[in-house]
C-alpha positions as a Python dict, from the first residue, in 0.01 Angstrom:
ca = {
    (1, 'M'): (0, 0, 0),
    (2, 'P'): (163, 110, 322),
    (3, 'K'): (377, 428, 321),
    (4, 'I'): (744, 385, 385),
    (5, 'K'): (868, 617, 654),
    (6, 'V'): (1215, 752, 589),
    (7, 'K'): (1416, 784, 904),
    (8, 'R'): (1530, 1139, 959),
    (9, 'K'): (1896, 1195, 1017),
    (10, 'S'): (2025, 1476, 1232),
    (11, 'T'): (2200, 1754, 1043),
    (12, 'F'): (2551, 1826, 1161),
    (13, 'I'): (2766, 2116, 1041),
    (14, 'D'): (3130, 2123, 1141),
    (15, 'M'): (3201, 2476, 1265),
    (16, 'T'): (3567, 2415, 1343),
    (17, 'A'): (3691, 2583, 1026),
    (18, 'M'): (3464, 2884, 1081),
    (19, 'S'): (3588, 2923, 1439),
    (20, 'D'): (3949, 2912, 1321),
    (21, 'V'): (3883, 3187, 1066),
    (22, 'T'): (3709, 3402, 1328),
    (23, 'V'): (3999, 3370, 1571),
    (24, 'L'): (4251, 3450, 1297),
    (25, 'L'): (4058, 3763, 1194),
    (26, 'L'): (4025, 3878, 1554),
    (27, 'T'): (4398, 3827, 1614),
    (28, 'F'): (4482, 4015, 1293),
    (29, 'F'): (4278, 4320, 1390),
    (30, 'M'): (4416, 4322, 1745),
    (31, 'L'): (4775, 4316, 1622),
    (32, 'T'): (4737, 4571, 1341),
    (33, 'S'): (4506, 4826, 1505),
    (34, 'T'): (4632, 5130, 1695),
    (35, 'F'): (4455, 5288, 1990),
    (36, 'V'): (4360, 5655, 1973),
    (37, 'Q'): (4522, 5847, 2255),
    (38, 'K'): (4288, 6035, 2485),
    (39, 'E'): (4307, 6410, 2429),
    (40, 'P'): (4183, 6685, 2665),
    (41, 'V'): (3996, 6866, 2385),
    (42, 'Q'): (3852, 6769, 2048),
    (43, 'V'): (3971, 6969, 1750),
    (44, 'A'): (3861, 6977, 1387),
    (45, 'T'): (4184, 7013, 1193),
    (46, 'P'): (4196, 7206, 865),
    (47, 'A'): (4206, 7012, 538),
    (48, 'S'): (4503, 6987, 304),
    (49, 'V'): (4626, 6769, 18),
    (50, 'S'): (4945, 6665, 197),
    (51, 'E'): (4985, 6290, 247),
    (52, 'I'): (5292, 6296, 471),
    (53, 'K'): (5237, 6050, 754),
    (54, 'I'): (5341, 6150, 1104),
    (55, 'P'): (5542, 5875, 1280),
    (56, 'E'): (5385, 5706, 1580),
    (57, 'T'): (5690, 5727, 1808),
    (58, 'N'): (5921, 6007, 1925),
    (59, 'I'): (5650, 6267, 1879),
    (60, 'L'): (5593, 6585, 2077),
    (61, 'Q'): (5239, 6688, 1984),
    (62, 'I'): (5125, 7043, 2047),
    (63, 'L'): (4746, 7052, 2067),
    (64, 'V'): (4571, 7389, 2030),
    (65, 'D'): (4198, 7418, 2099),
    (66, 'P'): (3961, 7667, 1925),
    (67, 'K'): (4019, 7923, 2203),
    (68, 'G'): (4397, 7901, 2168),
    (69, 'K'): (4471, 7696, 2482),
    (70, 'I'): (4782, 7483, 2443),
    (71, 'F'): (4832, 7123, 2555),
    (72, 'M'): (5115, 6878, 2487),
    (73, 'S'): (5166, 6504, 2471),
    (74, 'L'): (5473, 6279, 2467),
    (75, 'D'): (5440, 5918, 2357),
    (76, 'N'): (5730, 5795, 2572),
    (77, 'Q'): (5654, 5767, 2945),
    (78, 'D'): (6021, 5784, 3050),
    (79, 'N'): (6058, 6106, 2850),
    (80, 'R'): (5756, 6251, 3033),
    (81, 'V'): (5919, 6186, 3369),
    (82, 'D'): (6253, 6339, 3270),
    (83, 'V'): (6087, 6643, 3114),
    (84, 'L'): (5869, 6708, 3422),
    (85, 'Q'): (6165, 6682, 3660),
    (86, 'N'): (6390, 6906, 3450),
    (87, 'V'): (6124, 7174, 3393),
    (88, 'G'): (6037, 7159, 3762),
    (89, 'R'): (6400, 7223, 3860),
    (90, 'E'): (6414, 7519, 3621),
    (91, 'Y'): (6118, 7673, 3804),
    (92, 'G'): (6230, 7564, 4152),
    (93, 'I'): (5963, 7293, 4195),
    (94, 'E'): (6038, 6945, 4329),
    (95, 'F'): (5786, 6668, 4261),
    (96, 'T'): (5728, 6367, 4485),
    (97, 'P'): (5754, 6010, 4348),
    (98, 'E'): (5374, 5981, 4365),
    (99, 'E'): (5329, 6302, 4163),
    (100, 'I'): (5586, 6186, 3908),
    (101, 'N'): (5410, 5852, 3868),
    (102, 'K'): (5075, 6026, 3810),
    (103, 'F'): (5228, 6253, 3547),
    (104, 'K'): (5393, 5955, 3382),
    (105, 'L'): (5050, 5800, 3318),
    (106, 'M'): (4901, 6115, 3166),
    (107, 'N'): (4863, 6105, 2788),
    (108, 'S'): (4838, 6485, 2764),
    (109, 'F'): (4935, 6769, 2991),
    (110, 'G'): (4874, 7141, 2991),
    (111, 'V'): (4871, 7298, 3336),
    (112, 'P'): (5071, 7603, 3450),
    (113, 'L'): (5364, 7487, 3661),
    (114, 'A'): (5245, 7689, 3960),
    (115, 'Q'): (4931, 7472, 3968),
    (116, 'M'): (5085, 7142, 3863),
    (117, 'K'): (5124, 6995, 4214),
    (118, 'S'): (4765, 7071, 4313),
    (119, 'F'): (4645, 6930, 3980),
    (120, 'L'): (4840, 6605, 4028),
    (121, 'A'): (4686, 6566, 4373),
    (122, 'L'): (4339, 6529, 4218),
    (123, 'P'): (4183, 6192, 4125),
    (124, 'T'): (4230, 6087, 3761),
    (125, 'D'): (3865, 6136, 3667),
    (126, 'R'): (3872, 6488, 3810),
    (127, 'Q'): (4192, 6564, 3619),
    (128, 'D'): (4031, 6454, 3293),
    (129, 'A'): (3728, 6674, 3359),
    (130, 'I'): (3913, 6999, 3427),
    (131, 'L'): (4232, 6973, 3219),
    (132, 'K'): (4060, 7145, 2926),
    (133, 'D'): (4013, 7455, 3143),
    (134, 'Y'): (4387, 7514, 3184),
    (135, 'G'): (4652, 7537, 2910),
    (136, 'I'): (5028, 7594, 2901),
    (137, 'P'): (5116, 7964, 2939),
    (138, 'I'): (5282, 8121, 2636),
    (139, 'D'): (5228, 8491, 2703),
    (140, 'T'): (5576, 8641, 2685),
    (141, 'T'): (5454, 8968, 2836),
    (142, 'A'): (5329, 8809, 3158),
    (143, 'N'): (5604, 8548, 3175),
    (144, 'P'): (5933, 8636, 3003),
    (145, 'S'): (6063, 8280, 3044),
    (146, 'N'): (5758, 8142, 2857),
    (147, 'E'): (5655, 7802, 2998),
    (148, 'F'): (5566, 7677, 2650),
    (149, 'K'): (5925, 7728, 2532),
    (150, 'A'): (6055, 7566, 2851),
    (151, 'W'): (5853, 7248, 2790),
    (152, 'V'): (5955, 7221, 2424),
    (153, 'K'): (6322, 7299, 2484),
    (154, 'T'): (6345, 7052, 2772),
    (155, 'A'): (6169, 6780, 2571),
    (156, 'R'): (6419, 6830, 2288),
    (157, 'N'): (6711, 6807, 2532),
    (158, 'V'): (6572, 6485, 2679),
    (159, 'N'): (6511, 6323, 2339),
    (160, 'G'): (6698, 6464, 2042),
    (161, 'D'): (6501, 6245, 1801),
    (162, 'L'): (6167, 6408, 1882),
    (163, 'R'): (5956, 6539, 1597),
    (164, 'I'): (5726, 6829, 1673),
    (165, 'A'): (5371, 6818, 1539),
    (166, 'I'): (5115, 7098, 1580),
    (167, 'K'): (4750, 6996, 1585),
    (168, 'A'): (4522, 7299, 1588),
    (169, 'D'): (4152, 7352, 1531),
    (170, 'R'): (4053, 7510, 1202),
    (171, 'T'): (3888, 7794, 1398),
    (172, 'T'): (4190, 7865, 1620),
    (173, 'P'): (4291, 8232, 1580),
    (174, 'Y'): (4586, 8271, 1345),
    (175, 'S'): (4750, 8507, 1593),
    (176, 'R'): (4782, 8217, 1840),
    (177, 'I'): (4936, 7987, 1576),
    (178, 'K'): (5179, 8263, 1482),
    (179, 'E'): (5270, 8307, 1848),
    (180, 'I'): (5344, 7934, 1879),
    (181, 'M'): (5559, 7938, 1565),
    (182, 'S'): (5747, 8246, 1686),
    (183, 'S'): (5816, 8078, 2021),
    (184, 'L'): (5951, 7771, 1841),
    (185, 'Q'): (6176, 7991, 1628),
    (186, 'D'): (6308, 8163, 1942),
    (187, 'I'): (6445, 7830, 2062),
    (188, 'R'): (6564, 7740, 1710),
    (189, 'E'): (6297, 7479, 1647),
    (190, 'N'): (6231, 7553, 1282),
    (191, 'R'): (6121, 7206, 1170),
    (192, 'Y'): (5775, 7087, 1265),
    (193, 'N'): (5467, 6934, 1107),
    (194, 'L'): (5111, 7066, 1096),
    (195, 'I'): (4854, 6789, 1142),
    (196, 'T'): (4565, 6819, 895),
    (197, 'T'): (4290, 6605, 750),
    (198, 'L'): (4321, 6487, 392),
    (199, 'K'): (4124, 6700, 151),
    (200, 'S'): (3934, 6506, -115),
    (201, 'I'): (4012, 6615, -471),
    (202, 'P'): (3718, 6586, -712),
    (203, 'A'): (3785, 6361, -1007),
    (204, 'D'): (3789, 6521, -1352),
    (205, 'N'): (3485, 6445, -1560),
}
């Protein structure tokens, strides 16, 4: 008896629905994710049980590395420009439009004002490489006007809604943190947040 050959049919799977789901997921993650701002130094913040969330806008962040060097960041580019120009006038420094535009694009800054113009003249990749070697002066003995206080005070004058957040490494000397807090008190900035990582609390057995 002859065998009956069954004709094979091609298998077809409609992937339209799967493609739609993939696009929707991709769009969701793009719209809900936030980009981490580039920082000149990496710090390991101390742990705490506080769950207060720092807002994402109108923030003046003070970044302190393990050696005590101070850097700052402003989330608003227009604020950065106004702050640079006003601090420059206070110290008798005029910046060119090109220098202002470069500073406007910087996520973080932390260079003594006397060296700011030469720093802004460097290419961006060179700026990123050497910024960590500087730091905003805060030594009241060497500089009675204290550049750190000048930056903070000017930023507050430019944007009265700014919230100050201090992000320091867990190994940063306490004397440096105390110096920062004392400088903030001198200009009547008594409200600020300390950025920490959330400490895990062991569950009771």
